[in-house]
PDB file of N, CA, C and O in Angstrom, chain B, residues numbered from 101:
ATOM      1  N   ARG B 101      28.926 -14.689  70.163  1.00  0.00           N
ATOM      2  CA  ARG B 101      27.588 -15.306  70.200  1.00  0.00           C
ATOM      3  C   ARG B 101      26.406 -14.447  69.312  1.00  0.00           C
ATOM      4  O   ARG B 101      25.461 -14.969  68.720  1.00  0.00           O
ATOM      5  N   VAL B 102      26.692 -13.094  69.376  1.00  0.00           N
ATOM      6  CA  VAL B 102      25.634 -12.407  68.392  1.00  0.00           C
ATOM      7  C   VAL B 102      26.581 -12.435  67.145  1.00  0.00           C
ATOM      8  O   VAL B 102      26.258 -11.399  66.563  1.00  0.00           O
ATOM      9  N   ARG B 103      27.480 -12.976  66.466  1.00  0.00           N
ATOM     10  CA  ARG B 103      28.185 -12.635  65.522  1.00  0.00           C
ATOM     11  C   ARG B 103      27.508 -13.904  64.797  1.00  0.00           C
ATOM     12  O   ARG B 103      27.102 -13.990  63.638  1.00  0.00           O
ATOM     13  N   HIS B 104      27.510 -14.975  65.946  1.00  0.00           N
ATOM     14  CA  HIS B 104      27.301 -16.305  65.031  1.00  0.00           C
ATOM     15  C   HIS B 104      25.981 -16.097  64.733  1.00  0.00           C
ATOM     16  O   HIS B 104      25.667 -16.679  63.695  1.00  0.00           O
ATOM     17  N   TRP B 105      24.619 -15.170  65.517  1.00  0.00           N
ATOM     18  CA  TRP B 105      23.557 -15.464  64.774  1.00  0.00           C
ATOM     19  C   TRP B 105      23.314 -14.771  63.622  1.00  0.00           C
ATOM     20  O   TRP B 105      22.578 -15.116  62.698  1.00  0.00           O
ATOM     21  N   THR B 106      24.166 -13.475  63.753  1.00  0.00           N
ATOM     22  CA  THR B 106      23.964 -12.675  62.700  1.00  0.00           C
ATOM     23  C   THR B 106      24.518 -13.788  61.289  1.00  0.00           C
ATOM     24  O   THR B 106      23.764 -14.190  60.403  1.00  0.00           O
ATOM     25  N   GLU B 107      25.783 -14.060  61.388  1.00  0.00           N
ATOM     26  CA  GLU B 107      26.148 -15.366  59.763  1.00  0.00           C
ATOM     27  C   GLU B 107      25.305 -16.329  59.744  1.00  0.00           C
ATOM     28  O   GLU B 107      25.319 -17.031  58.732  1.00  0.00           O
ATOM     29  N   GLU B 108      24.237 -16.690  60.935  1.00  0.00           N
ATOM     30  CA  GLU B 108      23.733 -17.444  60.546  1.00  0.00           C
ATOM     31  C   GLU B 108      22.168 -17.020  59.653  1.00  0.00           C
ATOM     32  O   GLU B 108      21.677 -17.833  58.871  1.00  0.00           O
ATOM     33  N   ILE B 109      21.529 -15.672  59.913  1.00  0.00           N
ATOM     34  CA  ILE B 109      20.603 -15.113  59.550  1.00  0.00           C
ATOM     35  C   ILE B 109      20.854 -14.564  57.861  1.00  0.00           C
ATOM     36  O   ILE B 109      20.105 -14.539  56.884  1.00  0.00           O
ATOM     37  N   GLN B 110      22.392 -14.127  58.094  1.00  0.00           N
ATOM     38  CA  GLN B 110      23.068 -13.690  56.133  1.00  0.00           C
ATOM     39  C   GLN B 110      22.905 -15.641  55.207  1.00  0.00           C
ATOM     40  O   GLN B 110      22.680 -16.120  54.096  1.00  0.00           O
ATOM     41  N   LEU B 111      23.157 -16.015  56.391  1.00  0.00           N
ATOM     42  CA  LEU B 111      23.066 -17.851  55.389  1.00  0.00           C
ATOM     43  C   LEU B 111      21.924 -18.035  54.945  1.00  0.00           C
ATOM     44  O   LEU B 111      21.692 -18.339  53.775  1.00  0.00           O
ATOM     45  N   LEU B 112      20.895 -17.838  56.013  1.00  0.00           N
ATOM     46  CA  LEU B 112      19.642 -18.497  55.515  1.00  0.00           C
ATOM     47  C   LEU B 112      18.884 -17.019  54.457  1.00  0.00           C
ATOM     48  O   LEU B 112      18.388 -17.358  53.382  1.00  0.00           O
ATOM     49  N   GLN B 113      18.849 -15.585  54.805  1.00  0.00           N
ATOM     50  CA  GLN B 113      18.544 -15.294  53.640  1.00  0.00           C
ATOM     51  C   GLN B 113      19.311 -15.503  52.195  1.00  0.00           C
ATOM     52  O   GLN B 113      18.758 -15.221  51.132  1.00  0.00           O
ATOM     53  N   GLU B 114      20.558 -15.996  52.274  1.00  0.00           N
ATOM     54  CA  GLU B 114      20.779 -16.322  51.342  1.00  0.00           C
ATOM     55  C   GLU B 114      20.731 -18.112  50.210  1.00  0.00           C
ATOM     56  O   GLU B 114      21.157 -18.518  49.129  1.00  0.00           O
ATOM     57  N   GLU B 115      19.981 -18.585  51.298  1.00  0.00           N
ATOM     58  CA  GLU B 115      19.578 -20.058  50.628  1.00  0.00           C
ATOM     59  C   GLU B 115      18.239 -19.334  50.124  1.00  0.00           C
ATOM     60  O   GLU B 115      17.837 -19.580  48.987  1.00  0.00           O
ATOM     61  N   MET B 116      17.665 -18.598  50.809  1.00  0.00           N
ATOM     62  CA  MET B 116      15.974 -18.186  50.657  1.00  0.00           C
ATOM     63  C   MET B 116      16.231 -17.356  48.647  1.00  0.00           C
ATOM     64  O   MET B 116      15.497 -17.529  47.674  1.00  0.00           O
ATOM     65  N   LYS B 117      17.291 -16.674  48.730  1.00  0.00           N
ATOM     66  CA  LYS B 117      17.193 -16.028  47.729  1.00  0.00           C
ATOM     67  C   LYS B 117      17.832 -17.227  46.680  1.00  0.00           C
ATOM     68  O   LYS B 117      17.478 -17.067  45.511  1.00  0.00           O
ATOM     69  N   ARG B 118      18.614 -18.260  46.903  1.00  0.00           N
ATOM     70  CA  ARG B 118      18.529 -19.184  45.900  1.00  0.00           C
ATOM     71  C   ARG B 118      17.303 -19.996  45.658  1.00  0.00           C
ATOM     72  O   ARG B 118      16.724 -20.191  44.590  1.00  0.00           O
ATOM     73  N   CYS B 119      17.147 -20.233  46.308  1.00  0.00           N
ATOM     74  CA  CYS B 119      15.476 -21.295  46.209  1.00  0.00           C
ATOM     75  C   CYS B 119      14.311 -20.435  45.054  1.00  0.00           C
ATOM     76  O   CYS B 119      13.603 -20.930  44.178  1.00  0.00           O
ATOM     77  N   LEU B 120      14.454 -19.139  45.432  1.00  0.00           N
ATOM     78  CA  LEU B 120      13.980 -18.686  44.376  1.00  0.00           C
ATOM     79  C   LEU B 120      14.658 -18.198  43.378  1.00  0.00           C
ATOM     80  O   LEU B 120      14.030 -18.024  42.334  1.00  0.00           O
ATOM     81  N   LEU B 121      15.565 -17.977  43.399  1.00  0.00           N
ATOM     82  CA  LEU B 121      16.197 -18.220  41.810  1.00  0.00           C
ATOM     83  C   LEU B 121      16.376 -19.199  41.206  1.00  0.00           C
ATOM     84  O   LEU B 121      16.635 -18.922  40.034  1.00  0.00           O
ATOM     85  N   LEU B 122      16.373 -20.634  41.476  1.00  0.00           N
ATOM     86  CA  LEU B 122      16.010 -21.798  41.155  1.00  0.00           C
ATOM     87  C   LEU B 122      14.642 -22.542  40.608  1.00  0.00           C
ATOM     88  O   LEU B 122      14.486 -23.476  39.821  1.00  0.00           O
ATOM     89  N   LEU B 123      13.766 -21.770  41.323  1.00  0.00           N
ATOM     90  CA  LEU B 123      12.233 -22.190  41.338  1.00  0.00           C
ATOM     91  C   LEU B 123      11.805 -21.275  39.915  1.00  0.00           C
ATOM     92  O   LEU B 123      11.022 -21.536  39.001  1.00  0.00           O
ATOM     93  N   ASP B 124      12.758 -20.005  40.193  1.00  0.00           N
ATOM     94  CA  ASP B 124      12.337 -18.760  38.673  1.00  0.00           C
ATOM     95  C   ASP B 124      13.114 -19.742  36.959  1.00  0.00           C
ATOM     96  O   ASP B 124      12.502 -19.985  35.920  1.00  0.00           O
ATOM     97  N   LYS B 125      14.351 -20.022  37.247  1.00  0.00           N
ATOM     98  CA  LYS B 125      15.090 -21.426  36.306  1.00  0.00           C
ATOM     99  C   LYS B 125      14.580 -22.767  36.216  1.00  0.00           C
ATOM    100  O   LYS B 125      14.988 -23.475  35.296  1.00  0.00           O
ATOM    101  N   GLN B 126      13.812 -23.180  36.975  1.00  0.00           N
ATOM    102  CA  GLN B 126      12.684 -24.064  36.678  1.00  0.00           C
ATOM    103  C   GLN B 126      11.453 -23.685  35.802  1.00  0.00           C
ATOM    104  O   GLN B 126      11.395 -24.263  34.716  1.00  0.00           O
ATOM    105  N   ALA B 127      10.630 -22.954  36.053  1.00  0.00           N
ATOM    106  CA  ALA B 127       9.950 -22.458  35.858  1.00  0.00           C
ATOM    107  C   ALA B 127      10.250 -22.079  33.913  1.00  0.00           C
ATOM    108  O   ALA B 127       9.533 -22.376  32.957  1.00  0.00           O
ATOM    109  N   ASN B 128      11.385 -21.448  33.945  1.00  0.00           N
ATOM    110  CA  ASN B 128      11.913 -20.986  32.718  1.00  0.00           C
ATOM    111  C   ASN B 128      12.560 -22.789  32.163  1.00  0.00           C
ATOM    112  O   ASN B 128      13.067 -22.512  31.077  1.00  0.00           O
ATOM    113  N   ASP B 129      12.663 -23.576  32.266  1.00  0.00           N
ATOM    114  CA  ASP B 129      12.747 -24.803  31.519  1.00  0.00           C
ATOM    115  C   ASP B 129      11.881 -25.235  31.323  1.00  0.00           C
ATOM    116  O   ASP B 129      11.639 -25.611  30.176  1.00  0.00           O
ATOM    117  N   TRP B 130      10.975 -25.399  32.351  1.00  0.00           N
ATOM    118  CA  TRP B 130       9.832 -25.935  31.597  1.00  0.00           C
ATOM    119  C   TRP B 130       8.937 -25.085  30.740  1.00  0.00           C
ATOM    120  O   TRP B 130       8.152 -25.795  30.110  1.00  0.00           O
ATOM    121  N   ASN B 131       8.828 -24.118  30.563  1.00  0.00           N
ATOM    122  CA  ASN B 131       8.329 -23.281  29.634  1.00  0.00           C
ATOM    123  C   ASN B 131       9.432 -23.415  28.160  1.00  0.00           C
ATOM    124  O   ASN B 131       8.940 -23.079  27.082  1.00  0.00           O
ATOM    125  N   ALA B 132      10.657 -23.828  28.186  1.00  0.00           N
ATOM    126  CA  ALA B 132      11.241 -23.959  27.064  1.00  0.00           C
ATOM    127  C   ALA B 132      10.966 -25.836  26.752  1.00  0.00           C
ATOM    128  O   ALA B 132      10.898 -26.471  25.699  1.00  0.00           O
ATOM    129  N   ARG B 133      10.872 -26.224  28.090  1.00  0.00           N
ATOM    130  CA  ARG B 133      10.808 -27.663  27.323  1.00  0.00           C
ATOM    131  C   ARG B 133       9.075 -27.773  26.517  1.00  0.00           C
ATOM    132  O   ARG B 133       8.646 -28.894  26.242  1.00  0.00           O
ATOM    133  N   SER B 134       8.156 -26.421  26.186  1.00  0.00           N
ATOM    134  CA  SER B 134       6.338 -26.727  26.076  1.00  0.00           C
ATOM    135  C   SER B 134       6.915 -27.092  24.475  1.00  0.00           C
ATOM    136  O   SER B 134       6.216 -27.724  23.682  1.00  0.00           O
ATOM    137  N   VAL B 135       8.161 -26.641  24.171  1.00  0.00           N
ATOM    138  CA  VAL B 135       8.546 -26.585  22.170  1.00  0.00           C
ATOM    139  C   VAL B 135       9.064 -27.408  22.066  1.00  0.00           C
ATOM    140  O   VAL B 135      10.246 -27.107  21.902  1.00  0.00           O
ATOM    141  N   ILE B 136       8.845 -28.889  22.048  1.00  0.00           N
ATOM    142  CA  ILE B 136       9.815 -30.089  21.684  1.00  0.00           C
ATOM    143  C   ILE B 136       9.257 -30.337  19.895  1.00  0.00           C
ATOM    144  O   ILE B 136       8.127 -30.812  19.784  1.00  0.00           O
ATOM    145  N   LEU B 137      10.111 -29.990  18.432  1.00  0.00           N
ATOM    146  CA  LEU B 137      10.393 -30.363  17.978  1.00  0.00           C
ATOM    147  C   LEU B 137       9.808 -31.826  16.807  1.00  0.00           C
ATOM    148  O   LEU B 137       9.300 -31.987  15.697  1.00  0.00           O
ATOM    149  N   GLU B 138      10.317 -32.633  17.998  1.00  0.00           N
ATOM    150  CA  GLU B 138      10.574 -33.850  17.818  1.00  0.00           C
ATOM    151  C   GLU B 138       8.906 -34.670  17.736  1.00  0.00           C
ATOM    152  O   GLU B 138       8.478 -35.689  17.196  1.00  0.00           O
ATOM    153  N   PHE B 139       8.437 -33.802  18.418  1.00  0.00           N
ATOM    154  CA  PHE B 139       6.829 -33.971  18.599  1.00  0.00           C
ATOM    155  C   PHE B 139       5.424 -33.818  17.704  1.00  0.00           C
ATOM    156  O   PHE B 139       5.477 -32.641  17.349  1.00  0.00           O
ATOM    157  N   GLN B 140       4.407 -34.289  17.248  1.00  0.00           N
ATOM    158  CA  GLN B 140       3.303 -33.620  16.732  1.00  0.00           C
ATOM    159  C   GLN B 140       2.256 -33.813  16.662  1.00  0.00           C
ATOM    160  O   GLN B 140       2.184 -35.011  16.936  1.00  0.00           O
ATOM    161  N   GLY B 141       0.969 -33.354  16.411  1.00  0.00           N
ATOM    162  CA  GLY B 141       0.193 -33.154  16.503  1.00  0.00           C
ATOM    163  C   GLY B 141      -0.259 -33.385  18.754  1.00  0.00           C
ATOM    164  O   GLY B 141       0.263 -32.775  19.688  1.00  0.00           O
ATOM    165  N   ALA B 142      -1.180 -34.298  18.783  1.00  0.00           N
ATOM    166  CA  ALA B 142      -1.608 -34.102  20.124  1.00  0.00           C
ATOM    167  C   ALA B 142      -0.576 -34.408  21.056  1.00  0.00           C
ATOM    168  O   ALA B 142      -0.476 -33.736  22.082  1.00  0.00           O
ATOM    169  N   HIS B 143       0.314 -35.484  20.778  1.00  0.00           N
ATOM    170  CA  HIS B 143       1.376 -35.909  21.346  1.00  0.00           C
ATOM    171  C   HIS B 143       2.123 -34.728  21.926  1.00  0.00           C
ATOM    172  O   HIS B 143       2.799 -34.701  22.955  1.00  0.00           O
ATOM    173  N   ALA B 144       1.768 -33.372  20.726  1.00  0.00           N
ATOM    174  CA  ALA B 144       3.065 -31.956  20.694  1.00  0.00           C
ATOM    175  C   ALA B 144       2.137 -31.443  22.228  1.00  0.00           C
ATOM    176  O   ALA B 144       2.471 -31.280  23.402  1.00  0.00           O
ATOM    177  N   GLU B 145       1.021 -31.331  21.567  1.00  0.00           N
ATOM    178  CA  GLU B 145      -0.361 -30.987  22.772  1.00  0.00           C
ATOM    179  C   GLU B 145      -0.068 -31.176  23.953  1.00  0.00           C
ATOM    180  O   GLU B 145       0.017 -30.370  24.879  1.00  0.00           O
ATOM    181  N   GLY B 146       0.094 -32.301  23.921  1.00  0.00           N
ATOM    182  CA  GLY B 146       0.208 -32.921  25.672  1.00  0.00           C
ATOM    183  C   GLY B 146       1.574 -32.630  26.040  1.00  0.00           C
ATOM    184  O   GLY B 146       1.657 -32.801  27.256  1.00  0.00           O
ATOM    185  N   VAL B 147       2.553 -32.312  25.615  1.00  0.00           N
ATOM    186  CA  VAL B 147       3.542 -32.280  26.306  1.00  0.00           C
ATOM    187  C   VAL B 147       3.862 -31.188  26.549  1.00  0.00           C
ATOM    188  O   VAL B 147       4.862 -31.180  27.266  1.00  0.00           O
ATOM    189  N   ALA B 148       3.233 -29.515  26.118  1.00  0.00           N
ATOM    190  CA  ALA B 148       3.191 -28.301  25.941  1.00  0.00           C
ATOM    191  C   ALA B 148       2.078 -28.049  26.787  1.00  0.00           C
ATOM    192  O   ALA B 148       1.872 -26.839  26.879  1.00  0.00           O
ATOM    193  N   ALA B 149       1.149 -28.869  27.550  1.00  0.00           N
ATOM    194  CA  ALA B 149       0.359 -28.613  28.662  1.00  0.00           C
ATOM    195  C   ALA B 149       1.093 -29.098  29.654  1.00  0.00           C
ATOM    196  O   ALA B 149       1.222 -28.441  30.687  1.00  0.00           O
ATOM    197  N   TYR B 150       1.568 -30.075  29.529  1.00  0.00           N
ATOM    198  CA  TYR B 150       1.826 -30.560  30.852  1.00  0.00           C
ATOM    199  C   TYR B 150       3.274 -30.049  31.632  1.00  0.00           C
ATOM    200  O   TYR B 150       3.713 -30.285  32.758  1.00  0.00           O
ATOM    201  N   ALA B 151       4.055 -28.837  29.922  1.00  0.00           N
ATOM    202  CA  ALA B 151       5.392 -28.301  30.578  1.00  0.00           C
ATOM    203  C   ALA B 151       4.881 -27.642  30.968  1.00  0.00           C
ATOM    204  O   ALA B 151       4.930 -27.582  32.197  1.00  0.00           O
ATOM    205  N   HIS B 152       3.840 -26.462  30.084  1.00  0.00           N
ATOM    206  CA  HIS B 152       3.189 -25.312  31.243  1.00  0.00           C
ATOM    207  C   HIS B 152       2.335 -25.394  32.027  1.00  0.00           C
ATOM    208  O   HIS B 152       1.660 -24.367  32.102  1.00  0.00           O
ATOM    209  N   LYS B 153       1.865 -26.689  33.085  1.00  0.00           N
ATOM    210  CA  LYS B 153       1.418 -26.801  34.307  1.00  0.00           C
ATOM    211  C   LYS B 153       2.348 -26.849  34.990  1.00  0.00           C
ATOM    212  O   LYS B 153       2.301 -26.612  36.197  1.00  0.00           O
ATOM    213  N   GLN B 154       3.511 -27.205  34.281  1.00  0.00           N
ATOM    214  CA  GLN B 154       4.640 -27.365  35.102  1.00  0.00           C
ATOM    215  C   GLN B 154       5.610 -26.006  35.636  1.00  0.00           C
ATOM    216  O   GLN B 154       6.349 -25.784  36.595  1.00  0.00           O
ATOM    217  N   ALA B 155       5.239 -25.411  34.679  1.00  0.00           N
ATOM    218  CA  ALA B 155       5.977 -24.107  34.599  1.00  0.00           C
ATOM    219  C   ALA B 155       5.223 -23.237  35.973  1.00  0.00           C
ATOM    220  O   ALA B 155       5.835 -22.708  36.901  1.00  0.00           O
ATOM    221  N   VAL B 156       3.658 -23.283  35.762  1.00  0.00           N
ATOM    222  CA  VAL B 156       2.886 -22.542  36.378  1.00  0.00           C
ATOM    223  C   VAL B 156       2.713 -22.857  37.852  1.00  0.00           C
ATOM    224  O   VAL B 156       2.335 -21.904  38.535  1.00  0.00           O
ATOM    225  N   VAL B 157       2.969 -24.319  38.638  1.00  0.00           N
ATOM    226  CA  VAL B 157       3.644 -25.267  39.550  1.00  0.00           C
ATOM    227  C   VAL B 157       5.021 -23.864  40.106  1.00  0.00           C
ATOM    228  O   VAL B 157       5.113 -22.832  40.771  1.00  0.00           O
ATOM    229  N   GLN B 158       5.539 -24.458  39.565  1.00  0.00           N
ATOM    230  CA  GLN B 158       7.139 -23.692  40.124  1.00  0.00           C
ATOM    231  C   GLN B 158       7.095 -22.274  40.324  1.00  0.00           C
ATOM    232  O   GLN B 158       7.799 -21.589  41.067  1.00  0.00           O
ATOM    233  N   LYS B 159       5.910 -21.836  39.341  1.00  0.00           N
ATOM    234  CA  LYS B 159       5.836 -19.793  39.876  1.00  0.00           C
ATOM    235  C   LYS B 159       5.175 -19.793  40.712  1.00  0.00           C
ATOM    236  O   LYS B 159       5.764 -19.529  41.759  1.00  0.00           O
ATOM    237  N   LEU B 160       3.976 -19.999  40.829  1.00  0.00           N
ATOM    238  CA  LEU B 160       3.345 -20.587  42.265  1.00  0.00           C
ATOM    239  C   LEU B 160       3.652 -20.613  43.550  1.00  0.00           C
ATOM    240  O   LEU B 160       3.149 -20.077  44.537  1.00  0.00           O
ATOM    241  N   ILE B 161       5.131 -21.766  43.287  1.00  0.00           N
ATOM    242  CA  ILE B 161       5.425 -22.299  44.795  1.00  0.00           C
ATOM    243  C   ILE B 161       6.716 -20.724  45.014  1.00  0.00           C
ATOM    244  O   ILE B 161       7.051 -20.098  46.019  1.00  0.00           O
ATOM    245  N   SER B 162       6.949 -20.649  44.148  1.00  0.00           N
ATOM    246  CA  SER B 162       7.706 -19.576  44.186  1.00  0.00           C
ATOM    247  C   SER B 162       7.385 -18.287  44.951  1.00  0.00           C
ATOM    248  O   SER B 162       7.904 -17.846  45.978  1.00  0.00           O
ATOM    249  N   SER B 163       6.100 -17.645  43.960  1.00  0.00           N
ATOM    250  CA  SER B 163       5.267 -16.440  44.010  1.00  0.00           C
ATOM    251  C   SER B 163       4.933 -16.581  46.070  1.00  0.00           C
ATOM    252  O   SER B 163       5.150 -15.513  46.643  1.00  0.00           O
ATOM    253  N   GLY B 164       4.587 -17.460  46.766  1.00  0.00           N
ATOM    254  CA  GLY B 164       4.368 -18.152  47.883  1.00  0.00           C
ATOM    255  C   GLY B 164       5.223 -17.799  49.142  1.00  0.00           C
ATOM    256  O   GLY B 164       5.027 -17.275  50.239  1.00  0.00           O
ATOM    257  N   PHE B 165       6.701 -18.567  48.162  1.00  0.00           N
ATOM    258  CA  PHE B 165       7.765 -18.146  49.147  1.00  0.00           C
ATOM    259  C   PHE B 165       8.270 -16.812  49.223  1.00  0.00           C
ATOM    260  O   PHE B 165       8.928 -16.361  50.161  1.00  0.00           O
ATOM    261  N   ARG B 166       7.948 -16.236  48.242  1.00  0.00           N
ATOM    262  CA  ARG B 166       8.280 -14.434  48.105  1.00  0.00           C
ATOM    263  C   ARG B 166       7.368 -13.641  49.045  1.00  0.00           C
ATOM    264  O   ARG B 166       7.540 -12.742  49.869  1.00  0.00           O
ATOM    265  N   ASN B 167       6.415 -14.282  48.623  1.00  0.00           N
ATOM    266  CA  ASN B 167       5.244 -14.040  50.377  1.00  0.00           C
ATOM    267  C   ASN B 167       5.416 -14.172  51.556  1.00  0.00           C
ATOM    268  O   ASN B 167       4.963 -13.514  52.492  1.00  0.00           O
ATOM    269  N   LEU B 168       5.971 -14.889  51.542  1.00  0.00           N
ATOM    270  CA  LEU B 168       6.570 -16.084  53.514  1.00  0.00           C
ATOM    271  C   LEU B 168       7.635 -15.060  53.487  1.00  0.00           C
ATOM    272  O   LEU B 168       7.473 -14.239  54.390  1.00  0.00           O
ATOM    273  N   TRP B 169       8.621 -14.849  52.785  1.00  0.00           N
ATOM    274  CA  TRP B 169       9.919 -14.284  53.241  1.00  0.00           C
ATOM    275  C   TRP B 169       9.876 -12.891  53.019  1.00  0.00           C
ATOM    276  O   TRP B 169      10.557 -12.268  53.835  1.00  0.00           O
ATOM    277  N   SER B 170       9.240 -12.138  52.100  1.00  0.00           N
ATOM    278  CA  SER B 170       9.377 -10.714  51.958  1.00  0.00           C
ATOM    279  C   SER B 170       9.467 -10.284  53.329  1.00  0.00           C
ATOM    280  O   SER B 170       9.416  -9.071  53.124  1.00  0.00           O
ATOM    281  N   LYS B 171       9.558 -10.391  54.505  1.00  0.00           N
ATOM    282  CA  LYS B 171       9.982  -9.589  55.378  1.00  0.00           C
ATOM    283  C   LYS B 171      11.096  -9.564  56.657  1.00  0.00           C
ATOM    284  O   LYS B 171      11.386  -9.029  57.727  1.00  0.00           O
ATOM    285  N   TYR B 172      11.588 -10.880  55.374  1.00  0.00           N
ATOM    286  CA  TYR B 172      12.913 -11.614  55.689  1.00  0.00           C
ATOM    287  C   TYR B 172      13.550 -10.626  54.477  1.00  0.00           C
ATOM    288  O   TYR B 172      14.780 -10.618  54.516  1.00  0.00           O
ATOM    289  N   LEU B 173      13.362 -10.357  54.132  1.00  0.00           N
ATOM    290  CA  LEU B 173      14.928 -10.347  52.810  1.00  0.00           C
ATOM    291  C   LEU B 173      14.219  -9.186  51.743  1.00  0.00           C
ATOM    292  O   LEU B 173      13.168  -9.162  51.101  1.00  0.00           O
ATOM    293  N   SER B 174      14.971  -8.571  51.853  1.00  0.00           N
ATOM    294  CA  SER B 174      15.255  -6.731  50.918  1.00  0.00           C
ATOM    295  C   SER B 174      16.071  -6.859  50.047  1.00  0.00           C
ATOM    296  O   SER B 174      17.261  -7.014  50.319  1.00  0.00           O
ATOM    297  N   SER B 175      15.447  -6.810  48.356  1.00  0.00           N
ATOM    298  CA  SER B 175      16.149  -7.923  47.900  1.00  0.00           C
ATOM    299  C   SER B 175      15.206  -7.784  46.475  1.00  0.00           C
ATOM    300  O   SER B 175      14.048  -8.203  46.465  1.00  0.00           O
ATOM    301  N   PRO B 176      15.978  -7.001  45.000  1.00  0.00           N
ATOM    302  CA  PRO B 176      15.315  -6.957  44.355  1.00  0.00           C
ATOM    303  C   PRO B 176      14.715  -7.980  43.589  1.00  0.00           C
ATOM    304  O   PRO B 176      13.902  -7.866  42.672  1.00  0.00           O
ATOM    305  N   ILE B 177      15.451  -9.464  44.309  1.00  0.00           N
ATOM    306  CA  ILE B 177      14.887 -10.606  43.493  1.00  0.00           C
ATOM    307  C   ILE B 177      13.358 -10.493  43.851  1.00  0.00           C
ATOM    308  O   ILE B 177      12.544 -10.654  42.942  1.00  0.00           O
ATOM    309  N   LEU B 178      12.893 -10.203  45.231  1.00  0.00           N
ATOM    310  CA  LEU B 178      11.349 -10.267  45.486  1.00  0.00           C
ATOM    311  C   LEU B 178      10.401  -9.233  44.893  1.00  0.00           C
ATOM    312  O   LEU B 178       9.291  -9.051  45.395  1.00  0.00           O
ATOM    313  N   ASP B 179      10.852  -8.515  43.769  1.00  0.00           N
ATOM    314  CA  ASP B 179      10.378  -7.977  42.818  1.00  0.00           C
ATOM    315  C   ASP B 179       9.912  -8.745  41.801  1.00  0.00           C
ATOM    316  O   ASP B 179       9.059  -8.398  40.983  1.00  0.00           O
ATOM    317  N   GLN B 180      10.587 -10.003  41.863  1.00  0.00           N
ATOM    318  CA  GLN B 180      10.531 -10.560  40.448  1.00  0.00           C
ATOM    319  C   GLN B 180       8.654 -10.871  40.060  1.00  0.00           C
ATOM    320  O   GLN B 180       8.316 -11.326  38.967  1.00  0.00           O
TER     321      GLN B 180
END
């Protein structure tokens, strides 16, 4: 039983790490979408503002999870 719970803890920690990596990737993807050359003027500004807002949302979620999970994860991924 102890081995089973140890494995469950390791799996959960891995899922936490992957979640943080995914949120960081999504934030970077949204930042990349902020510059779409096909749009110009007000439309381009709107697209950029929306993309930046979504990137911030992803970063805030990631930051919140990092704070919640910091005592359960000891990994460089938490230092981002």
